[in-house]
N, C-alpha and C positions, 0 to 999 in steps of 0.2 A: 498428508494431503487428503483433501476431501474426495470422496469416491466419485462424486458428480460435480461438475462446475455449477456454481450458484449464480443466481441473477443478481447483478450489481447495478440495477437500473437507476436512473435518476439523471439530473442534468449533467451533461458531459460524459455520460456513459458510452461505452463502446457499442458498436452495432448490435451484437448479440448480448452484450452485457454479462458475459461469463467471466467470473473471477475465481481463482483458486489460491488458497493460502498454502504456501509451501515452506518447508524448513530445510531444503537442500537443493543443490543444482539438479540432481537426478529428478526430484519431484517437479521442479520448475520445467524441465525439458519434457517430462511426461504430460504435465498439464497443458503446456502450449501445444504439444503434439496432439492432444485430445481435442483441441479447439478452443481452449480458454483464451480470451482476449486480454485478460489482466492476470499477471502472475504476481502475487503478493508474497515477497520474501520476508518472512517474519522471524524476528529474534536471531538474526545472523550477525556474527562479528563483521566489522567493515570489510576486511579482506575476503572473507567467505562470501559476503554479499556481492562484492564486485566481481568475483570469479563466477558465481552463479548467474548474475545478471548478464555478463559478457557471453557466457555459453548459451543462455536463452536467446539473446539477441542475434547471435551468429546463426543459430539454427532456425529462428523464427523472427525475422526482421519486424514484422507487424505487431508483435506482442508488446503490451505495455507492462513495464516492470515497476512495481511499487515496493519501496522499502518501508518496513514498519517494525515496531517492537523495541522499546527501550531507547528510542532516539530522543534526546533532549537538545535544547538550543546550544549548549556548550559543545556537544559532540556532533551536531548536524553536519559540519564540513567534512567529517570523516565518511559520511554516508552518501555524499554527492558524487556523481561521476557520469561519464558519457553514456552509460547503459541504464541509468536510473531515470525513469520518467516522472515518478511521483514519490514524495516522501510523506508518510503519515506520522503525526506526532500527537499521541494521546495526551502528552503533558500540557498541550494547549487548552484542553478542556477539563481533564480530571484533576489537574493541579491548579486550576484558576481559583483565585480568591473569590469568596462569595460577597454579595452586596445585598444588604438588607434595606428594603425600601417599601413604601406603601403608596398606593394610588387612591386618591379620594376624588370621586366624580361628583361634581356639584350640578344640581338642577338649574337650568337657566331661569 
């Protein structure tokens, strides 16, 4: 877990914008207890993720729980649940095929 919550500002960000990446339920509880608005549960197995998310939500109803790490379209349903607010999927960007094109601007 990061020592200090970090700014996650931008459109749709929470009021203070603090998000903390966590790898366990204990870290998630500590982060939310320290004032993080977003708890990013990273690289947890689905069952561990749901357990950690439920514990964080019971203790801190206001916290936003984000699932991340190794989630692909085929496994997405396993990561969805009543205590998960956001799912991040890097496969949408880092595995996207490239498109080679050129733009030619013509003078009027």
